[in-house]
C-alpha positions in Angstrom: -47.7 -32.0 -230.8 -50.1 -33.0 -228.1 -51.1 -36.1 -230.1 -47.5 -37.1 -230.4 -46.9 -36.7 -226.7 -50.0 -38.8 -225.8 -48.9 -41.5 -228.3 -45.4 -41.7 -226.7 -47.0 -41.9 -223.2 -49.2 -44.7 -224.4 -46.3 -46.7 -225.9 -44.3 -46.2 -222.7 -47.2 -47.3 -220.5 -47.7 -50.4 -222.6 -44.0 -51.3 -222.4 -43.8 -51.0 -218.6 -47.0 -53.0 -218.2 -45.5 -55.9 -220.3 -42.2 -55.7 -218.3 -44.1 -56.0 -215.0 -45.7 -59.3 -216.1 -49.2 -60.4 -215.8 -49.1 -62.0 -212.4 -47.7 -60.6 -209.1 -44.9 -62.5 -207.3 -46.3 -64.9 -204.8 -45.3 -64.4 -201.2 -43.3 -67.2 -199.7 -42.2 -67.7 -196.1 -38.8 -69.4 -196.0 -38.2 -71.7 -193.0 -35.0 -70.1 -191.7 -34.2 -66.5 -190.6 -30.8 -64.9 -190.1 -30.8 -62.8 -186.8 -28.3 -60.4 -185.4 -28.4 -56.9 -183.8 -28.7 -55.1 -187.1 -31.7 -57.1 -188.5 -33.5 -57.9 -185.3 -36.1 -60.6 -184.9 -37.4 -62.4 -186.9 -34.6 -61.2 -189.1 -33.8 -61.9 -192.8 -36.1 -64.9 -193.6 -34.7 -65.7 -197.0 -33.2 -69.2 -196.5 -34.6 -72.6 -197.6 -32.1 -74.6 -195.5 -30.3 -74.2 -192.2 -27.0 -74.7 -194.0 -27.7 -71.7 -196.4 -28.5 -69.5 -193.4 -25.5 -70.5 -191.5 -23.2 -69.9 -194.5 -24.6 -66.4 -194.7 -24.3 -65.9 -191.0 -20.6 -66.9 -191.1 -18.4 -63.9 -190.1 -21.3 -61.6 -189.4 -21.9 -62.3 -185.7 -25.3 -63.7 -186.6 -27.2 -66.8 -185.9 -30.1 -68.7 -187.6 -33.5 -69.6 -186.2 -36.7 -71.0 -187.5 -39.1 -68.5 -189.1 -41.9 -68.0 -186.5 -44.4 -67.6 -189.4 -43.6 -71.0 -190.6 -43.3 -72.6 -187.2 -46.6 -71.4 -185.8 -48.6 -70.9 -189.0 -51.3 -68.3 -189.4 -53.0 -67.1 -186.2 -56.4 -68.5 -185.8 -59.2 -66.5 -184.3 -60.5 -67.7 -181.0 -64.1 -68.1 -180.5 -65.8 -67.0 -177.4 -66.8 -69.9 -175.1 -70.4 -71.0 -175.2 -72.4 -70.0 -172.2 -75.1 -72.4 -171.1 -78.4 -70.6 -171.0 -81.2 -72.8 -169.7 -84.7 -71.5 -170.4 
């Protein structure tokens, strides 16, 4: 009985692994975000064009804005200023 149970679990695990695929989904920052009181800022950033975003905003008391992650890019680390040290 235990061997049968282990065999069933093995088959189920193999089936779910194949359904999940071999590569994870790539993260993508879309350029436009829908914003309103319910979703806040930056909002729902799922739109490739401004027109798509505005069509979704229609009738929802919402507006569209540029995704700040796309507009400003990744934050860069600042280096400390060099101090002149004469010796």
